[in-house]
Residue, then its C-alpha position, 0 to 999 in steps of 0.5 A: x717546527x718539528x725538524x730541530x736542526x740542533x737535534x736532527x741535523x742530517x737526516x737522509x734516506x728516512x722511512x718517514x711516517x707522518x701521522x696526521x699529515x693534514x695537507x702536507x705542510x709537515x712533509x713539505x717542511x721536511x723536504x725543504x729542510x733535508x731535501x729529497x735525499x732526506x727520505x726514501x719513503x714517506x707514509x702520510x696518514x690522514x683521516x679527513x677526506x678533504x685534507x687527504x685531497x689537499x695532501x695529494x695535490x700539495x705533494x704531487x710530483x714527489x716520489x715514494x709518498x704513500x697516502x693512507x686514508x686511515x686514523x692511526x690508533x692502537x688496533x684495527x677498528x672503525x673510528x667515528x668522528x666529527x670534523x671541524x668546518x675547515x677540516x683542521x681538526x677532528x674529534x674521535x667519538x663523533x657521529x658524522x663520519x667514520x674511517x678505518x683505524x689502523x696501528x702502525x705495527x699492523x699496517x707497516x712491516x718495514x723498519x721505520x726511521x722517523x715518526x711524526x704524530x700530531x693527531x689532536x689527542x690521539x697520540x697515546x693510542x697511536x704510540x701504543x699501536x707502534x710499540x713494536x716499531x718503537x721497541x725494535x727499530x727505535x725510529x726518531x719520534x716527533x710527538x705533539x704532547x699538548x693536546x691532553x693535560x697528561x700527555x706531557x708526562x704520560x707520553x715520555x714515560x710510555x716511550x721510555x717503557x717501550x724503549x729505554x734507550x731514547x734521549x728525550x727533548x721538549x721543544x716549545x713552538x707556540x705563542x705566549x698566551x696558550x701552551x700549544x705546539x709542544x713537541x717531544x723529540x725522541x732520538 
């Protein structure tokens, strides 16, 4: 549901970063929507070891995909977290697991053209850690803004502070009961 063809009709040769790659569902959806010519390289960041293994299996056979077992945040640091039984969501500040946290600005030196983030409330810190990319290369952004009560207001302002030339669009893909799956698309 991240790839709105009204807003992002013809993507090709993207340097795509999937932050919170889960088991590869968003990457597979991207490739299904835009084809293999849609990207030149994909970075998949996933902090869950279980999800990372599924991710590698699900994306086996695709070229130019780089798997990163890291949390994406504002700076390099150790992140401790707890993981749900089904590995579908994690919560920072837990005690059972840890992973190296990285910022996109420190971890990737090449220009990025597309960043998708769905990291269960860690989007603000991850955006802060991508400030240089956002301000200098203006990648298209696909950001989940429903995990925290203030994300819907704070994240668009943060992005505009980093680069005022973005056009911002909200898309709602959730159901009628809970306000979930709200995506901020910036281009």
